[in-house]
mmCIF file of the N, C-alpha and C atoms, coordinates in Angstrom:
data_MODEL
# 
_entry.id   MODEL 
# 
loop_
_atom_site.group_PDB 
_atom_site.id 
_atom_site.type_symbol 
_atom_site.label_atom_id 
_atom_site.label_alt_id 
_atom_site.label_comp_id 
_atom_site.label_asym_id 
_atom_site.label_entity_id 
_atom_site.label_seq_id 
_atom_site.pdbx_PDB_ins_code 
_atom_site.Cartn_x 
_atom_site.Cartn_y 
_atom_site.Cartn_z 
_atom_site.occupancy 
_atom_site.B_iso_or_equiv 
_atom_site.pdbx_formal_charge 
_atom_site.auth_seq_id 
_atom_site.auth_comp_id 
_atom_site.auth_asym_id 
_atom_site.auth_atom_id 
_atom_site.pdbx_PDB_model_num 
ATOM 1   N N  . UNK A 1 1  ? -19.349 31.552 0.278   1.00 0.00 ? 1  UNK A N  1 
ATOM 2   C CA . UNK A 1 1  ? -18.729 30.262 -0.056  1.00 0.00 ? 1  UNK A CA 1 
ATOM 3   C C  . UNK A 1 1  ? -17.034 30.434 0.222   1.00 0.00 ? 1  UNK A C  1 
ATOM 4   N N  . UNK A 1 2  ? -16.770 29.807 0.267   1.00 0.00 ? 2  UNK A N  1 
ATOM 5   C CA . UNK A 1 2  ? -15.131 29.290 0.290   1.00 0.00 ? 2  UNK A CA 1 
ATOM 6   C C  . UNK A 1 2  ? -14.656 28.171 0.116   1.00 0.00 ? 2  UNK A C  1 
ATOM 7   N N  . UNK A 1 3  ? -13.842 28.077 -1.051  1.00 0.00 ? 3  UNK A N  1 
ATOM 8   C CA . UNK A 1 3  ? -13.476 26.853 -1.607  1.00 0.00 ? 3  UNK A CA 1 
ATOM 9   C C  . UNK A 1 3  ? -11.863 27.360 -1.896  1.00 0.00 ? 3  UNK A C  1 
ATOM 10  N N  . UNK A 1 4  ? -11.440 25.946 -1.576  1.00 0.00 ? 4  UNK A N  1 
ATOM 11  C CA . UNK A 1 4  ? -10.212 25.230 -2.085  1.00 0.00 ? 4  UNK A CA 1 
ATOM 12  C C  . UNK A 1 4  ? -9.969  24.439 -3.063  1.00 0.00 ? 4  UNK A C  1 
ATOM 13  N N  . UNK A 1 5  ? -8.916  24.996 -4.074  1.00 0.00 ? 5  UNK A N  1 
ATOM 14  C CA . UNK A 1 5  ? -8.915  23.695 -5.579  1.00 0.00 ? 5  UNK A CA 1 
ATOM 15  C C  . UNK A 1 5  ? -6.837  23.826 -5.656  1.00 0.00 ? 5  UNK A C  1 
ATOM 16  N N  . UNK A 1 6  ? -6.574  22.400 -5.794  1.00 0.00 ? 6  UNK A N  1 
ATOM 17  C CA . UNK A 1 6  ? -5.583  21.598 -5.809  1.00 0.00 ? 6  UNK A CA 1 
ATOM 18  C C  . UNK A 1 6  ? -5.689  20.910 -7.231  1.00 0.00 ? 6  UNK A C  1 
ATOM 19  N N  . UNK A 1 7  ? -4.352  21.709 -8.029  1.00 0.00 ? 7  UNK A N  1 
ATOM 20  C CA . UNK A 1 7  ? -4.592  20.668 -9.436  1.00 0.00 ? 7  UNK A CA 1 
ATOM 21  C C  . UNK A 1 7  ? -3.581  19.470 -9.329  1.00 0.00 ? 7  UNK A C  1 
ATOM 22  N N  . UNK A 1 8  ? -3.941  18.406 -9.798  1.00 0.00 ? 8  UNK A N  1 
ATOM 23  C CA . UNK A 1 8  ? -3.171  17.071 -9.339  1.00 0.00 ? 8  UNK A CA 1 
ATOM 24  C C  . UNK A 1 8  ? -2.328  16.705 -10.500 1.00 0.00 ? 8  UNK A C  1 
ATOM 25  N N  . UNK A 1 9  ? -2.674  17.005 -11.601 1.00 0.00 ? 9  UNK A N  1 
ATOM 26  C CA . UNK A 1 9  ? -2.019  16.518 -12.931 1.00 0.00 ? 9  UNK A CA 1 
ATOM 27  C C  . UNK A 1 9  ? -2.635  17.140 -14.112 1.00 0.00 ? 9  UNK A C  1 
ATOM 28  N N  . UNK A 1 10 ? -1.885  17.153 -15.189 1.00 0.00 ? 10 UNK A N  1 
ATOM 29  C CA . UNK A 1 10 ? -1.846  17.574 -16.153 1.00 0.00 ? 10 UNK A CA 1 
ATOM 30  C C  . UNK A 1 10 ? -1.976  16.509 -17.642 1.00 0.00 ? 10 UNK A C  1 
ATOM 31  N N  . UNK A 1 11 ? -1.751  15.527 -16.968 1.00 0.00 ? 11 UNK A N  1 
ATOM 32  C CA . UNK A 1 11 ? -1.922  14.451 -17.872 1.00 0.00 ? 11 UNK A CA 1 
ATOM 33  C C  . UNK A 1 11 ? -3.102  13.172 -17.783 1.00 0.00 ? 11 UNK A C  1 
ATOM 34  N N  . UNK A 1 12 ? -3.671  12.620 -18.860 1.00 0.00 ? 12 UNK A N  1 
ATOM 35  C CA . UNK A 1 12 ? -4.751  11.609 -19.070 1.00 0.00 ? 12 UNK A CA 1 
ATOM 36  C C  . UNK A 1 12 ? -4.518  10.152 -18.215 1.00 0.00 ? 12 UNK A C  1 
ATOM 37  N N  . UNK A 1 13 ? -5.285  9.773  -16.894 1.00 0.00 ? 13 UNK A N  1 
ATOM 38  C CA . UNK A 1 13 ? -4.955  9.386  -16.301 1.00 0.00 ? 13 UNK A CA 1 
ATOM 39  C C  . UNK A 1 13 ? -4.312  9.642  -14.658 1.00 0.00 ? 13 UNK A C  1 
ATOM 40  N N  . UNK A 1 14 ? -3.610  10.862 -14.848 1.00 0.00 ? 14 UNK A N  1 
ATOM 41  C CA . UNK A 1 14 ? -3.576  11.175 -13.693 1.00 0.00 ? 14 UNK A CA 1 
ATOM 42  C C  . UNK A 1 14 ? -1.800  9.852  -13.437 1.00 0.00 ? 14 UNK A C  1 
ATOM 43  N N  . UNK A 1 15 ? -0.758  10.005 -14.012 1.00 0.00 ? 15 UNK A N  1 
ATOM 44  C CA . UNK A 1 15 ? 0.386   9.283  -14.001 1.00 0.00 ? 15 UNK A CA 1 
ATOM 45  C C  . UNK A 1 15 ? 1.659   9.389  -12.752 1.00 0.00 ? 15 UNK A C  1 
ATOM 46  N N  . UNK A 1 16 ? 1.941   8.909  -12.593 1.00 0.00 ? 16 UNK A N  1 
ATOM 47  C CA . UNK A 1 16 ? 3.115   8.628  -11.828 1.00 0.00 ? 16 UNK A CA 1 
ATOM 48  C C  . UNK A 1 16 ? 4.051   9.530  -12.635 1.00 0.00 ? 16 UNK A C  1 
ATOM 49  N N  . UNK A 1 17 ? 4.767   10.825 -12.490 1.00 0.00 ? 17 UNK A N  1 
ATOM 50  C CA . UNK A 1 17 ? 5.827   11.517 -13.318 1.00 0.00 ? 17 UNK A CA 1 
ATOM 51  C C  . UNK A 1 17 ? 7.066   10.881 -12.730 1.00 0.00 ? 17 UNK A C  1 
ATOM 52  N N  . UNK A 1 18 ? 6.882   10.161 -11.458 1.00 0.00 ? 18 UNK A N  1 
ATOM 53  C CA . UNK A 1 18 ? 8.737   10.139 -11.743 1.00 0.00 ? 18 UNK A CA 1 
ATOM 54  C C  . UNK A 1 18 ? 8.676   8.221  -12.171 1.00 0.00 ? 18 UNK A C  1 
ATOM 55  N N  . UNK A 1 19 ? 8.093   7.854  -13.075 1.00 0.00 ? 19 UNK A N  1 
ATOM 56  C CA . UNK A 1 19 ? 8.273   6.502  -13.428 1.00 0.00 ? 19 UNK A CA 1 
ATOM 57  C C  . UNK A 1 19 ? 9.225   6.503  -15.109 1.00 0.00 ? 19 UNK A C  1 
ATOM 58  N N  . UNK A 1 20 ? 9.796   6.043  -15.110 1.00 0.00 ? 20 UNK A N  1 
ATOM 59  C CA . UNK A 1 20 ? 10.313  5.455  -16.712 1.00 0.00 ? 20 UNK A CA 1 
ATOM 60  C C  . UNK A 1 20 ? 9.337   5.417  -17.315 1.00 0.00 ? 20 UNK A C  1 
ATOM 61  N N  . UNK A 1 21 ? 8.117   5.680  -17.628 1.00 0.00 ? 21 UNK A N  1 
ATOM 62  C CA . UNK A 1 21 ? 7.537   5.639  -18.935 1.00 0.00 ? 21 UNK A CA 1 
ATOM 63  C C  . UNK A 1 21 ? 7.060   6.845  -18.500 1.00 0.00 ? 21 UNK A C  1 
ATOM 64  N N  . UNK A 1 22 ? 6.940   7.530  -18.011 1.00 0.00 ? 22 UNK A N  1 
ATOM 65  C CA . UNK A 1 22 ? 6.231   9.124  -18.158 1.00 0.00 ? 22 UNK A CA 1 
ATOM 66  C C  . UNK A 1 22 ? 7.788   9.858  -18.736 1.00 0.00 ? 22 UNK A C  1 
ATOM 67  N N  . UNK A 1 23 ? 9.230   9.502  -18.145 1.00 0.00 ? 23 UNK A N  1 
ATOM 68  C CA . UNK A 1 23 ? 9.839   10.147 -18.635 1.00 0.00 ? 23 UNK A CA 1 
ATOM 69  C C  . UNK A 1 23 ? 10.632  10.000 -20.192 1.00 0.00 ? 23 UNK A C  1 
ATOM 70  N N  . UNK A 1 24 ? 9.917   8.612  -20.785 1.00 0.00 ? 24 UNK A N  1 
ATOM 71  C CA . UNK A 1 24 ? 9.906   8.533  -22.276 1.00 0.00 ? 24 UNK A CA 1 
ATOM 72  C C  . UNK A 1 24 ? 9.385   9.348  -22.999 1.00 0.00 ? 24 UNK A C  1 
ATOM 73  N N  . UNK A 1 25 ? 9.156   10.567 -23.713 1.00 0.00 ? 25 UNK A N  1 
ATOM 74  C CA . UNK A 1 25 ? 8.323   10.914 -24.216 1.00 0.00 ? 25 UNK A CA 1 
ATOM 75  C C  . UNK A 1 25 ? 7.452   10.054 -25.114 1.00 0.00 ? 25 UNK A C  1 
ATOM 76  N N  . UNK A 1 26 ? 7.582   9.070  -25.977 1.00 0.00 ? 26 UNK A N  1 
ATOM 77  C CA . UNK A 1 26 ? 7.212   8.358  -26.268 1.00 0.00 ? 26 UNK A CA 1 
ATOM 78  C C  . UNK A 1 26 ? 6.142   7.642  -26.014 1.00 0.00 ? 26 UNK A C  1 
ATOM 79  N N  . UNK A 1 27 ? 6.083   6.936  -24.451 1.00 0.00 ? 27 UNK A N  1 
ATOM 80  C CA . UNK A 1 27 ? 5.434   6.220  -23.938 1.00 0.00 ? 27 UNK A CA 1 
ATOM 81  C C  . UNK A 1 27 ? 4.895   7.366  -23.185 1.00 0.00 ? 27 UNK A C  1 
ATOM 82  N N  . UNK A 1 28 ? 4.502   8.677  -22.838 1.00 0.00 ? 28 UNK A N  1 
ATOM 83  C CA . UNK A 1 28 ? 4.219   9.528  -21.729 1.00 0.00 ? 28 UNK A CA 1 
ATOM 84  C C  . UNK A 1 28 ? 2.564   9.319  -22.099 1.00 0.00 ? 28 UNK A C  1 
ATOM 85  N N  . UNK A 1 29 ? 1.567   9.625  -21.259 1.00 0.00 ? 29 UNK A N  1 
ATOM 86  C CA . UNK A 1 29 ? 0.488   9.946  -21.727 1.00 0.00 ? 29 UNK A CA 1 
ATOM 87  C C  . UNK A 1 29 ? -0.202  11.022 -22.274 1.00 0.00 ? 29 UNK A C  1 
ATOM 88  N N  . UNK A 1 30 ? -1.062  11.283 -22.842 1.00 0.00 ? 30 UNK A N  1 
ATOM 89  C CA . UNK A 1 30 ? -1.741  12.232 -23.427 1.00 0.00 ? 30 UNK A CA 1 
ATOM 90  C C  . UNK A 1 30 ? -1.916  13.718 -22.422 1.00 0.00 ? 30 UNK A C  1 
ATOM 91  N N  . UNK A 1 31 ? -1.164  14.362 -22.839 1.00 0.00 ? 31 UNK A N  1 
ATOM 92  C CA . UNK A 1 31 ? -1.647  16.254 -22.054 1.00 0.00 ? 31 UNK A CA 1 
ATOM 93  C C  . UNK A 1 31 ? -3.032  17.289 -22.263 1.00 0.00 ? 31 UNK A C  1 
ATOM 94  N N  . UNK A 1 32 ? -3.356  17.593 -21.532 1.00 0.00 ? 32 UNK A N  1 
ATOM 95  C CA . UNK A 1 32 ? -4.513  18.746 -21.808 1.00 0.00 ? 32 UNK A CA 1 
ATOM 96  C C  . UNK A 1 32 ? -5.459  18.070 -21.041 1.00 0.00 ? 32 UNK A C  1 
ATOM 97  N N  . UNK A 1 33 ? -5.003  16.965 -20.133 1.00 0.00 ? 33 UNK A N  1 
ATOM 98  C CA . UNK A 1 33 ? -6.228  16.583 -19.312 1.00 0.00 ? 33 UNK A CA 1 
ATOM 99  C C  . UNK A 1 33 ? -6.157  16.856 -17.773 1.00 0.00 ? 33 UNK A C  1 
ATOM 100 N N  . UNK A 1 34 ? -6.732  17.833 -16.980 1.00 0.00 ? 34 UNK A N  1 
ATOM 101 C CA . UNK A 1 34 ? -6.427  18.081 -16.015 1.00 0.00 ? 34 UNK A CA 1 
ATOM 102 C C  . UNK A 1 34 ? -7.224  17.239 -15.213 1.00 0.00 ? 34 UNK A C  1 
ATOM 103 N N  . UNK A 1 35 ? -6.653  16.962 -13.433 1.00 0.00 ? 35 UNK A N  1 
ATOM 104 C CA . UNK A 1 35 ? -7.540  16.236 -12.482 1.00 0.00 ? 35 UNK A CA 1 
ATOM 105 C C  . UNK A 1 35 ? -7.329  17.491 -11.518 1.00 0.00 ? 35 UNK A C  1 
ATOM 106 N N  . UNK A 1 36 ? -8.290  17.380 -10.948 1.00 0.00 ? 36 UNK A N  1 
ATOM 107 C CA . UNK A 1 36 ? -8.813  18.582 -9.752  1.00 0.00 ? 36 UNK A CA 1 
ATOM 108 C C  . UNK A 1 36 ? -9.075  17.955 -8.357  1.00 0.00 ? 36 UNK A C  1 
ATOM 109 N N  . UNK A 1 37 ? -8.567  18.483 -7.358  1.00 0.00 ? 37 UNK A N  1 
ATOM 110 C CA . UNK A 1 37 ? -9.429  18.161 -6.207  1.00 0.00 ? 37 UNK A CA 1 
ATOM 111 C C  . UNK A 1 37 ? -9.639  19.404 -5.217  1.00 0.00 ? 37 UNK A C  1 
ATOM 112 N N  . UNK A 1 38 ? -11.167 19.337 -5.238  1.00 0.00 ? 38 UNK A N  1 
ATOM 113 C CA . UNK A 1 38 ? -11.725 20.866 -4.488  1.00 0.00 ? 38 UNK A CA 1 
ATOM 114 C C  . UNK A 1 38 ? -12.420 20.267 -3.586  1.00 0.00 ? 38 UNK A C  1 
ATOM 115 N N  . UNK A 1 39 ? -12.625 21.251 -3.003  1.00 0.00 ? 39 UNK A N  1 
ATOM 116 C CA . UNK A 1 39 ? -13.517 21.202 -1.554  1.00 0.00 ? 39 UNK A CA 1 
ATOM 117 C C  . UNK A 1 39 ? -14.186 22.583 -0.784  1.00 0.00 ? 39 UNK A C  1 
ATOM 118 N N  . UNK A 1 40 ? -15.324 22.735 -0.766  1.00 0.00 ? 40 UNK A N  1 
ATOM 119 C CA . UNK A 1 40 ? -16.282 23.960 -0.731  1.00 0.00 ? 40 UNK A CA 1 
ATOM 120 C C  . UNK A 1 40 ? -16.900 24.226 0.521   1.00 0.00 ? 40 UNK A C  1 
ATOM 121 N N  . UNK A 1 41 ? -16.823 25.033 1.319   1.00 0.00 ? 41 UNK A N  1 
ATOM 122 C CA . UNK A 1 41 ? -17.507 25.611 2.856   1.00 0.00 ? 41 UNK A CA 1 
ATOM 123 C C  . UNK A 1 41 ? -18.672 26.723 2.046   1.00 0.00 ? 41 UNK A C  1 
ATOM 124 N N  . UNK A 1 42 ? -19.906 25.683 2.569   1.00 0.00 ? 42 UNK A N  1 
ATOM 125 C CA . UNK A 1 42 ? -21.026 26.927 2.243   1.00 0.00 ? 42 UNK A CA 1 
ATOM 126 C C  . UNK A 1 42 ? -21.284 28.239 3.298   1.00 0.00 ? 42 UNK A C  1 
ATOM 127 N N  . UNK A 1 43 ? -21.138 27.868 4.367   1.00 0.00 ? 43 UNK A N  1 
ATOM 128 C CA . UNK A 1 43 ? -20.915 28.856 5.195   1.00 0.00 ? 43 UNK A CA 1 
ATOM 129 C C  . UNK A 1 43 ? -19.980 29.977 5.362   1.00 0.00 ? 43 UNK A C  1 
ATOM 130 N N  . UNK A 1 44 ? -19.048 29.382 4.327   1.00 0.00 ? 44 UNK A N  1 
ATOM 131 C CA . UNK A 1 44 ? -17.422 30.614 4.424   1.00 0.00 ? 44 UNK A CA 1 
ATOM 132 C C  . UNK A 1 44 ? -16.363 30.949 5.334   1.00 0.00 ? 44 UNK A C  1 
ATOM 133 N N  . UNK A 1 45 ? -16.598 29.511 6.120   1.00 0.00 ? 45 UNK A N  1 
ATOM 134 C CA . UNK A 1 45 ? -15.513 29.234 6.999   1.00 0.00 ? 45 UNK A CA 1 
ATOM 135 C C  . UNK A 1 45 ? -14.406 28.158 6.296   1.00 0.00 ? 45 UNK A C  1 
ATOM 136 N N  . UNK A 1 46 ? -13.326 28.762 6.667   1.00 0.00 ? 46 UNK A N  1 
ATOM 137 C CA . UNK A 1 46 ? -12.092 28.189 6.565   1.00 0.00 ? 46 UNK A CA 1 
ATOM 138 C C  . UNK A 1 46 ? -10.970 27.465 7.004   1.00 0.00 ? 46 UNK A C  1 
ATOM 139 N N  . UNK A 1 47 ? -12.064 26.437 7.512   1.00 0.00 ? 47 UNK A N  1 
ATOM 140 C CA . UNK A 1 47 ? -11.324 25.435 8.374   1.00 0.00 ? 47 UNK A CA 1 
ATOM 141 C C  . UNK A 1 47 ? -12.306 24.300 7.521   1.00 0.00 ? 47 UNK A C  1 
ATOM 142 N N  . UNK A 1 48 ? -11.441 23.222 7.418   1.00 0.00 ? 48 UNK A N  1 
ATOM 143 C CA . UNK A 1 48 ? -11.825 21.852 6.324   1.00 0.00 ? 48 UNK A CA 1 
ATOM 144 C C  . UNK A 1 48 ? -12.243 20.603 7.815   1.00 0.00 ? 48 UNK A C  1 
# 
C-alpha cells in the first residue's frame, strides 16, 4: 500500500494564517489540533 500524507494546519478550525486575527496572539485559535489530507493506493502504485 502507498500512502501520501499532507499536514494542513496545527491550529483548531484550520484558520487562515495570513489574517490579522491569526497574527494577534490574543485572538489566535488554540494549537495542538492537527488537520491532515491523506490518500492511499491499495495496489501500491504511486500515481493518483
